[in-house]
N, CA, C and O atoms as a MOPAC input file, in Angstrom:
PM7 MOZYME 1SCF
protein

 N     94.97900 1   122.70400 1    90.66300 1
 C     93.98700 1   122.19800 1    91.57600 1
 C     93.94300 1   120.68100 1    91.40800 1
 O     93.83700 1   119.94500 1    92.38900 1
 N     94.02300 1   120.22300 1    90.17100 1
 C     93.94800 1   118.74200 1    89.99100 1
 C     95.10800 1   118.06000 1    90.58700 1
 O     94.93000 1   116.98700 1    91.16400 1
 N     96.26900 1   118.58000 1    90.50000 1
 C     97.48100 1   117.93200 1    91.13800 1
 C     97.33000 1   117.92300 1    92.66500 1
 O     97.67600 1   116.92800 1    93.30100 1
 N     96.84000 1   118.96800 1    93.24500 1
 C     96.66100 1   119.06700 1    94.67500 1
 C     95.60900 1   117.99400 1    95.12000 1
 O     95.84900 1   117.29900 1    96.10700 1
 N     94.49500 1   117.85400 1    94.44000 1
 C     93.51300 1   116.82600 1    94.78000 1
 C     94.13100 1   115.40700 1    94.66000 1
 O     93.94700 1   114.57600 1    95.54900 1
 N     94.82200 1   115.15500 1    93.61600 1
 C     95.44600 1   113.83100 1    93.41800 1
 C     96.47700 1   113.54500 1    94.49400 1
 O     96.55700 1   112.41100 1    94.96500 1
 N     97.23500 1   114.48600 1    94.88300 1
 C     98.22500 1   114.31700 1    95.98100 1
 C     97.51900 1   114.07900 1    97.30500 1
 O     97.94600 1   113.21900 1    98.07500 1
 N     96.47900 1   114.79900 1    97.58800 1
 C     95.75100 1   114.64400 1    98.84200 1
 C     95.11600 1   113.22000 1    98.92600 1
 O     95.22500 1   112.53700 1    99.94500 1
 N     94.47000 1   112.81500 1    97.85200 1
 C     93.86600 1   111.45300 1    97.85500 1
 C     94.94000 1   110.33400 1    97.91900 1
 O     94.75100 1   109.29900 1    98.55800 1
 N     96.03600 1   110.58300 1    97.25100 1
 C     97.08800 1   109.59200 1    97.31200 1
 C     97.68200 1   109.39100 1    98.71800 1
 O     97.99500 1   108.26900 1    99.11600 1
 N     97.82700 1   110.48800 1    99.44900 1
 C     98.37000 1   110.38100 1   100.78700 1
 C     97.34600 1   109.76300 1   101.71300 1
 O     97.71500 1   109.03600 1   102.63500 1
 N     96.06600 1   110.03100 1   101.49300 1
 C     95.05200 1   109.40900 1   102.38000 1
 C     94.89400 1   107.89700 1   102.22100 1
 O     94.48600 1   107.17700 1   103.13100 1
 N     95.24100 1   107.46500 1   101.01600 1
 C     95.12200 1   106.05200 1   100.71900 1
 C     96.47200 1   105.31000 1   100.63600 1
 O     96.58000 1   104.25000 1   100.01900 1
 N     97.46700 1   105.89000 1   101.26000 1
 C     98.79600 1   105.24600 1   101.18400 1
 C     98.75000 1   103.85100 1   101.73300 1
 O     98.21000 1   103.62600 1   102.81600 1
 N     99.28200 1   102.94700 1   101.03700 1
 C     99.29000 1   101.59700 1   101.48100 1
 C    100.59100 1   100.86500 1   101.16900 1
 O    101.21500 1   100.28800 1   102.06000 1
 N    100.98900 1   100.89200 1    99.92400 1
 C    102.03100 1   100.04500 1    99.40400 1
 C    103.36700 1   100.16500 1   100.13600 1
 O    103.92100 1    99.16800 1   100.59800 1
 N    103.87000 1   101.37000 1   100.23500 1
 C    105.22200 1   101.48800 1   100.80800 1
 C    105.22900 1   101.15100 1   102.29400 1
 O    106.15500 1   100.50100 1   102.77800 1
 N    104.23100 1   101.57600 1   103.00000 1
 C    104.18300 1   101.28700 1   104.43000 1
 C    104.02600 1    99.78800 1   104.66100 1
 O    104.68700 1    99.24700 1   105.54800 1
 N    103.19000 1    99.10200 1   103.91200 1
 C    103.00400 1    97.66600 1   104.10300 1
 C    104.24700 1    96.89500 1   103.69900 1
 O    104.67000 1    95.97100 1   104.39300 1
 N    104.80100 1    97.26200 1   102.62400 1
 C    105.96000 1    96.50900 1   102.08800 1
 C    107.19500 1    96.70600 1   103.00600 1
 O    107.93700 1    95.75200 1   103.24200 1
 N    107.41000 1    97.88400 1   103.50200 1
 C    108.58700 1    98.08800 1   104.31000 1
 C    108.46600 1    97.60700 1   105.71800 1
 O    109.34300 1    96.89900 1   106.21300 1
 N    107.36400 1    97.98700 1   106.39700 1
 C    107.23700 1    97.60900 1   107.80900 1
 C    106.10800 1    96.69100 1   108.15600 1
 O    106.19200 1    96.02200 1   109.18700 1
 N    105.06600 1    96.60400 1   107.38600 1
 C    103.89900 1    95.76300 1   107.63400 1
 C    103.12600 1    96.29400 1   108.83000 1
 O    102.34500 1    95.55200 1   109.42500 1
 N    103.31400 1    97.52400 1   109.19300 1
 C    102.59500 1    98.11200 1   110.31200 1
 C    103.25000 1    97.88500 1   111.65100 1
 O    102.75800 1    98.36500 1   112.67200 1
 N    104.39400 1    97.13400 1   111.66300 1
 C    105.10100 1    96.93600 1   112.88900 1
 C    106.19200 1    97.99600 1   113.06900 1
 O    106.44400 1    98.71600 1   112.10300 1
 N    106.82500 1    98.14900 1   114.15400 1
 C    106.71500 1    97.47000 1   115.42000 1
 C    105.54800 1    98.03600 1   116.30100 1
 O    105.39900 1    99.24200 1   116.50200 1
 N    104.78600 1    97.12100 1   116.77600 1
 C    103.70400 1    97.43400 1   117.65900 1
 C    102.59400 1    98.27400 1   117.04000 1
 O    101.85900 1    98.94200 1   117.76800 1
 N    102.45100 1    98.25700 1   115.69500 1
 C    101.43700 1    99.07200 1   115.02300 1
 C    101.77200 1   100.51400 1   114.92900 1
 O    100.91600 1   101.31900 1   114.56500 1
 N    102.99000 1   100.88300 1   115.24300 1
 C    103.38800 1   102.28600 1   115.20500 1
 C    103.41800 1   102.91600 1   113.85300 1
 O    103.26800 1   104.13200 1   113.74000 1
 N    103.61400 1   102.10000 1   112.77100 1
 C    103.61600 1   102.61700 1   111.44900 1
 C    102.40000 1   102.20800 1   110.64300 1
 O    102.39400 1   102.34700 1   109.42000 1
 N    101.37200 1   101.70700 1   111.30500 1
 C    100.15900 1   101.23300 1   110.63500 1
 C     99.27900 1   102.44200 1   110.21000 1
 O     99.00000 1   103.34800 1   110.99500 1
 N     98.87300 1   102.40100 1   108.95800 1
 C     97.97700 1   103.40800 1   108.44800 1
 C     96.59800 1   102.85800 1   108.35500 1
 O     96.40800 1   101.65600 1   108.53800 1
 N     95.60000 1   103.69800 1   108.07200 1
 C     94.21000 1   103.24700 1   107.95500 1
 C     94.07200 1   102.19500 1   106.85100 1
 O     93.28800 1   101.25300 1   106.96400 1
 N     94.81200 1   102.36900 1   105.83800 1
 C     94.69000 1   101.35300 1   104.66500 1
 C     95.28300 1   100.02400 1   105.09200 1
 O     94.69900 1    98.98500 1   104.78800 1
 N     96.43200 1   100.00500 1   105.79200 1
 C     97.01700 1    98.76100 1   106.19900 1
 C     96.19100 1    98.08700 1   107.31500 1
 O     96.15100 1    96.86200 1   107.42600 1
 N     95.56000 1    98.89600 1   108.10500 1
 C     94.65800 1    98.34400 1   109.19900 1
 C     93.44300 1    97.72500 1   108.50800 1
 O     93.00800 1    96.64800 1   108.91800 1
 N     92.89700 1    98.33600 1   107.51500 1
 C     91.76300 1    97.77500 1   106.81100 1
 C     92.17200 1    96.49300 1   106.10400 1
 O     91.39300 1    95.54000 1   106.11600 1
 N     93.30200 1    96.41500 1   105.51100 1
 C     93.75000 1    95.19900 1   104.82400 1
 C     93.96100 1    94.04500 1   105.84600 1
 O     93.60300 1    92.89900 1   105.57400 1
 N     94.52000 1    94.35300 1   106.96900 1
 C     94.71900 1    93.25700 1   108.04100 1
 C     93.39600 1    92.82800 1   108.55100 1
 O     93.19000 1    91.63200 1   108.75600 1
 N     92.47400 1    93.73400 1   108.77200 1
 C     91.22100 1    93.34100 1   109.33200 1
 C     90.42400 1    92.51000 1   108.29200 1
 O     89.76000 1    91.54300 1   108.66500 1
 N     90.48300 1    92.86400 1   107.04600 1
 C     89.72500 1    92.15000 1   106.08200 1
 C     90.24300 1    90.83800 1   105.65700 1
 O     89.46800 1    89.91000 1   105.42400 1
 N     91.59500 1    90.71300 1   105.53900 1
 C     92.17900 1    89.48600 1   105.01600 1
 C     92.91600 1    88.59900 1   106.04300 1
 O     93.07900 1    87.39600 1   105.84500 1
 N     93.33600 1    89.21300 1   107.10400 1
 C     94.02100 1    88.36400 1   108.11700 1
 C     93.06800 1    87.98600 1   109.24700 1
 O     93.01200 1    86.82300 1   109.64500 1
 N     92.32100 1    88.95700 1   109.76800 1
 C     91.42800 1    88.69300 1   110.92100 1
 C     90.04800 1    88.29600 1   110.36500 1
 O     89.19900 1    87.90700 1   111.16600 1
 N     89.76800 1    88.36400 1   109.08200 1
 C     88.48100 1    87.96900 1   108.52300 1
 C     87.34500 1    88.79100 1   109.07500 1
 O     86.23200 1    88.27100 1   109.16300 1
 N     87.54300 1    90.02400 1   109.45000 1
 C     86.44400 1    90.90300 1   109.87100 1
 C     86.02500 1    91.74600 1   108.68700 1
 O     86.39900 1    92.91300 1   108.56300 1
 N     85.25300 1    91.13800 1   107.83200 1
 C     84.84900 1    91.78100 1   106.52700 1
 C     83.99900 1    93.06400 1   106.76100 1
 O     84.19100 1    94.08600 1   106.10200 1
 N     83.08700 1    92.96600 1   107.69300 1
 C     82.20200 1    94.05200 1   107.96100 1
 C     83.00600 1    95.32500 1   108.42500 1
 O     82.79300 1    96.44500 1   107.96200 1
 N     83.91700 1    95.05300 1   109.35200 1
 C     84.69600 1    96.17000 1   109.88100 1
 C     85.64000 1    96.77200 1   108.82200 1
 O     85.84800 1    97.98500 1   108.78600 1
 N     86.19700 1    95.92400 1   107.97700 1
 C     87.06900 1    96.35700 1   106.91700 1
 C     86.25700 1    97.13500 1   105.88800 1
 O     86.74500 1    98.13200 1   105.35600 1
 N     85.02900 1    96.70600 1   105.59300 1
 C     84.17900 1    97.44500 1   104.69700 1
 C     83.80100 1    98.83700 1   105.21400 1
 O     83.72800 1    99.80300 1   104.45400 1
 N     83.55900 1    98.91300 1   106.54900 1
 C     83.25400 1   100.18600 1   107.17000 1
 C     84.44300 1   101.10900 1   107.10100 1
 O     84.26800 1   102.31000 1   106.89400 1
 N     85.66600 1   100.58900 1   107.26900 1
 C     86.85600 1   101.37300 1   107.13400 1
 C     87.02200 1   101.91300 1   105.73100 1
 O     87.41900 1   103.06200 1   105.54000 1
 N     86.70900 1   101.06300 1   104.72900 1
 C     86.78600 1   101.47600 1   103.32600 1
 C     85.76000 1   102.57200 1   103.02200 1
 O     86.07400 1   103.52600 1   102.31000 1
 N     84.59500 1   102.45200 1   103.52900 1
 C     83.62400 1   103.56600 1   103.31400 1
 C     84.09900 1   104.80900 1   103.99200 1
 O     83.96900 1   105.88800 1   103.41300 1
 N     84.64700 1   104.73400 1   105.19400 1
 C     85.17500 1   105.92000 1   105.90000 1
 C     86.29300 1   106.55200 1   105.09000 1
 O     86.35900 1   107.77800 1   104.99900 1
 N     87.16900 1   105.75600 1   104.50100 1
 C     88.27600 1   106.30300 1   103.69900 1
 C     87.68100 1   107.03600 1   102.47900 1
 O     88.17300 1   108.10100 1   102.10600 1
 N     86.64300 1   106.48100 1   101.86500 1
 C     86.04600 1   107.09400 1   100.64100 1
 C     85.36800 1   108.43500 1   101.10800 1
 O     85.52300 1   109.43800 1   100.41000 1
 N     84.66400 1   108.48800 1   102.19500 1
 C     84.06300 1   109.71400 1   102.65600 1
 C     85.11700 1   110.78300 1   103.00600 1
 O     85.00100 1   111.95800 1   102.66000 1
 N     86.16100 1   110.29400 1   103.72000 1
 C     87.25800 1   111.20900 1   104.06300 1
 C     87.88000 1   111.82800 1   102.82300 1
 O     88.11900 1   113.03500 1   102.79300 1
 N     88.14300 1   111.03700 1   101.81600 1
 C     88.69800 1   111.49400 1   100.58000 1
 C     87.78500 1   112.53300 1    99.89000 1
 O     88.24200 1   113.55500 1    99.37800 1
 N     86.47700 1   112.22200 1    99.90100 1
 C     85.57400 1   113.15200 1    99.33000 1
 C     85.48100 1   114.48500 1   100.04400 1
 O     85.34600 1   115.53600 1    99.41800 1
 N     85.55500 1   114.42800 1   101.34000 1
 C     85.54100 1   115.65600 1   102.17400 1
 C     86.78400 1   116.52800 1   101.93000 1
 O     86.72000 1   117.75700 1   101.90000 1
 N     87.89400 1   115.84300 1   101.76200 1
 C     89.14400 1   116.58400 1   101.44000 1
 C     89.05400 1   117.28400 1   100.06400 1
 O     89.47300 1   118.42800 1    99.89200 1
 N     88.50100 1   116.55800 1    99.12400 1
 C     88.36600 1   117.14900 1    97.79400 1
 C     87.42300 1   118.33200 1    97.80200 1
 O     87.67000 1   119.34800 1    97.15200 1
 N     86.33400 1   118.18700 1    98.55000 1
 C     85.39800 1   119.33800 1    98.65100 1
 C     86.04900 1   120.54800 1    99.31700 1
 O     85.86400 1   121.68600 1    98.88600 1
 N     86.80000 1   120.28600 1   100.35400 1
 C     87.52100 1   121.38200 1   101.04300 1
 C     88.53400 1   122.02800 1   100.09100 1
 O     88.60300 1   123.25500 1   100.03200 1
 N     89.27700 1   121.28800 1    99.38400 1
 C     90.26200 1   121.86800 1    98.47500 1
 C     89.60300 1   122.63800 1    97.41000 1
 O     90.06100 1   123.72900 1    97.07200 1
 N     88.49100 1   122.10500 1    96.82800 1
 C     87.76100 1   122.88100 1    95.79400 1
 C     87.18400 1   124.21000 1    96.35400 1
 O     87.21100 1   125.25700 1    95.70700 1
 N     86.67100 1   124.09700 1    97.57700 1
 C     86.08300 1   125.34200 1    98.20800 1
 C     87.22600 1   126.40100 1    98.39500 1
 O     87.04600 1   127.57200 1    98.06000 1
 N     88.33800 1   125.98700 1    98.90700 1
 C     89.42900 1   126.88600 1    99.08900 1
 C     89.92400 1   127.47400 1    97.80100 1
 O     90.20000 1   128.66900 1    97.70200 1
 N     90.03200 1   126.60700 1    96.80700 1
 C     90.50900 1   127.07700 1    95.49200 1
 C     89.58300 1   128.02900 1    94.85300 1
 O     90.02600 1   129.02900 1    94.28700 1
 N     88.31500 1   127.77300 1    94.91200 1
 C     87.36600 1   128.66700 1    94.24100 1
 C     87.26300 1   130.04000 1    95.02800 1
 O     87.07200 1   131.09600 1    94.42400 1
 N     87.39200 1   129.97700 1    96.31800 1
 C     87.39300 1   131.20100 1    97.15900 1
 C     88.57000 1   132.06800 1    96.78800 1
 O     88.36800 1   133.26600 1    96.58600 1
 N     89.72900 1   131.58600 1    96.68700 1
 C     90.93700 1   132.33900 1    96.34500 1
 C     91.06300 1   132.65100 1    94.88100 1
 O     91.72000 1   133.63000 1    94.52800 1
 N     90.45600 1   131.85300 1    93.99500 1
 C     90.56700 1   132.20800 1    92.59600 1
 C     89.55700 1   133.33400 1    92.25300 1
 O     89.77600 1   134.07300 1    91.29200 1
 N     88.50900 1   133.46700 1    92.98700 1
 C     87.58700 1   134.54300 1    92.73400 1
 C     88.13500 1   135.89900 1    93.24500 1
 O     87.78200 1   136.94800 1    92.70700 1
 N     88.97000 1   135.87400 1    94.25300 1
 C     89.53400 1   137.10200 1    94.82600 1
 C     90.55300 1   137.71600 1    93.89100 1
 O     90.77400 1   138.92600 1    93.93500 1
 N     91.17200 1   136.92100 1    93.05400 1
 C     92.17200 1   137.38800 1    92.15700 1
 C     91.53400 1   138.18500 1    91.07600 1
 O     92.22400 1   138.68500 1    90.18800 1

């Protein structure tokens, strides 16, 4: 269960490979939520919007963890 949670959170917050390889281009087709947040915060200087995106990413990660734990406990009790 721990590995599954870490994998899910890592994929939701993926930033480094996408930004280094493509930078969100061409035309934003490879832009992720994390790269969009970075561009809004540091390039466009929209700090409030970038902070709202960061909070959304944190809540999204929390919801995924709760869902994984719920599924895991449901199926582990059936065994």
